C-alpha positions in Angstrom: -0.3 0.0 0.1 1.5 3.4 -0.9 1.7 6.4 1.6 -0.6 9.0 0.2 1.3 11.4 -2.4 3.6 8.5 -3.3 1.5 6.4 -5.6 -0.2 6.7 -8.6 -3.4 8.3 -7.4 -3.3 11.9 -6.2 -3.4 12.9 -2.9 -6.9 14.1 -1.3 -6.8 17.8 -1.0 -8.2 20.2 1.6 -11.6 21.3 1.0 -11.5 25.1 0.8 -13.3 25.9 4.1 -11.4 23.6 6.1 -8.5 25.2 4.5 -9.9 28.6 5.8 -10.4 27.2 9.3 -6.6 26.0 9.3 -5.2 29.0 8.0 -7.3 31.3 10.7 -6.3 28.4 13.3 -2.4 28.7 12.5 -2.5 32.6 13.1 -2.0 32.2 16.6 1.4 32.2 18.1 2.7 28.2 18.0 5.0 26.0 16.8 8.7 26.2 17.0 10.3 28.5 15.1 7.6 30.6 17.0 4.5 31.6 14.9 3.9 34.8 15.6 0.1 36.2 16.6 -1.2 37.4 13.1 -4.6 38.5 13.7 -3.4 41.9 15.7 -5.6 44.4 13.7 -8.4 44.9 11.3 -5.4 45.4 8.4 -4.5 41.9 9.5 -7.4 40.1 9.8 -8.4 41.2 6.7 -6.7 38.6 4.5 -7.4 35.7 7.0 -11.4 36.5 6.2 -11.1 36.6 2.8 -11.7 32.7 2.0 -14.7 32.8 4.7 -16.2 35.6 1.9 -14.8 38.8 3.6 -13.5 41.4 4.1 -17.1 42.6 5.6 -18.7 45.8 4.7 -18.6 48.0 6.7 -14.8 47.3 7.2 -13.6 45.0 9.9 -13.3 46.7 13.5 -11.1 46.2 16.8 -14.2 44.7 18.4 -14.6 42.3 15.2 -11.0 41.1 15.5 -11.0 40.6 19.4 -14.4 38.2 18.8 -12.7 36.6 15.9 -9.7 36.0 18.3 -12.0 34.7 20.8 -13.8 32.4 18.6 -10.4 31.3 17.1 -9.4 30.1 20.7 -12.1 28.3 21.4 -12.1 26.6 17.8 -8.6 25.7 18.9 -9.2 23.8 21.8 -12.5 22.2 20.5 -10.2 20.5 17.6 -7.3 20.4 20.2 -9.2 18.6 23.0 -12.2 16.8 21.6 -14.3 14.5 24.1 -12.7 16.4 27.2 -14.0 19.1 29.8 -12.3 22.1 27.7 -13.6 20.9 24.9 -17.0 21.1 25.7 -16.1 24.3 27.4 -14.8 25.6 23.9 -18.0 24.1 22.0 -20.1 26.3 24.9 -18.0 29.7 24.1 -18.4 28.8 19.9 -22.0 28.4 20.5 -22.0 31.7 22.6 -20.4 33.6 19.5 -22.6 32.0 17.2 -25.7 33.2 19.5 -24.5 37.1 18.2 -25.3 36.1 14.4 -28.2 35.9 12.9 -29.4 34.5 9.4 -31.9 34.5 7.0 -32.6 31.5 5.0 -34.0 31.7 1.4 -35.0 28.3 0.1 -35.0 28.3 -3.8 -36.9 26.1 -6.5 -33.6 24.3 -7.3 -33.4 22.8 -4.1 -30.6 25.2 -2.5 -31.0 27.5 -0.1 -29.2 30.6 0.6 -28.2 31.8 4.1 -27.9 35.6 4.5 -26.7 37.4 7.7 -29.1 39.6 9.2 -27.3 40.1 12.8 -24.3 40.0 14.5 -20.4 40.6 13.2 -20.2 39.9 9.6 -16.4 38.1 10.5 -18.1 36.1 13.0 -20.9 35.1 10.7 -18.7 34.2 8.1 -16.5 31.6 10.3 -19.7 30.3 12.1 -21.0 29.7 8.5 -18.1 27.6 7.8 -17.9 25.7 10.7 -21.6 24.7 10.5 -21.3 23.4 6.8 -18.0 21.7 7.8 -19.9 19.7 10.7 -22.6 19.3 8.8 -20.3 17.4 5.7 -18.1 15.3 8.4 -15.1 17.2 7.3 -15.0 19.4 10.5 -13.6 16.0 12.8 -10.8 16.2 10.1 -9.0 19.4 11.4 -6.6 18.3 13.8 -3.9 19.5 15.6 -0.2 18.3 15.6 0.2 16.2 18.3 3.8 17.1 19.2 4.1 20.0 21.6 6.7 21.9 20.4 4.4 22.3 16.9 0.5 22.2 17.6 0.2 23.6 13.8 -3.6 23.2 12.4 -3.8 20.4 9.4 -6.4 18.5 7.8 -6.4 14.7 8.3 -7.1 13.3 4.8 -6.1 9.9 5.8 -8.8 7.2 5.4 -8.4 6.0 9.0 -9.0 9.7 10.6 -5.8 9.1 12.7 -2.8 11.2 11.6 -1.2 12.8 14.6 1.4 15.0 13.3 0.8 18.0 10.3 4.1 16.4 9.2 5.6 12.8 9.7 8.9 13.6 8.1 9.3 16.4 10.7 7.1 16.3 14.1 6.5 12.3 13.6 10.1 11.6 13.3 10.9 13.7 16.3 8.5 12.2 18.5 9.5 8.8 17.4 13.2 9.7 18.2 12.4 11.0 21.4 10.4 7.8 22.2 13.2 5.6 21.2 15.5 7.4 23.3 13.3 7.1 26.1 12.9 3.7 26.1 16.7 3.1 25.6 17.0 5.2 28.8 14.7 3.7 30.7 14.4 -0.6 29.1 11.7 -1.4 32.2 9.3 1.2 31.4 6.4 -0.5 29.2 
């Protein structure tokens, strides 16, 4: 069996909305070397929000950016700690922010539905809308945070088994395996 990207079939691509959420998650300080905070003001937020259908009109405010940062932190916890109390608390915060936005649904004769945001921060609304689509399609659970504690980079798990742990096996996975091997060699009685 070939590894993703090594065989004749093309590797699975990250869906656009998942890629947008991953880029948002990776705008936080993380990894080695340290990735700086890139969501600092309306000007730095605008490029991150373009994949969500932003920048909004009127332009982003500092309050919009603060809400997006809060949503990003809750999303990071929800992705990184699913099924834990911290993960549940993160979803509570996501739901609180979602409740600040309102959408109007327009049903079309071709069976499609258009959603138009009618209240709340347009930036938060666009991200909430993307999260809802990802959850409904089963793709949200494929967004992961690298298990290597020095990395914490968000990525999309395109594996069939949905159990990818590292954003890069060659870098983070190899580091983890080398560290585990050294620990086993140092302490041979540990199991």
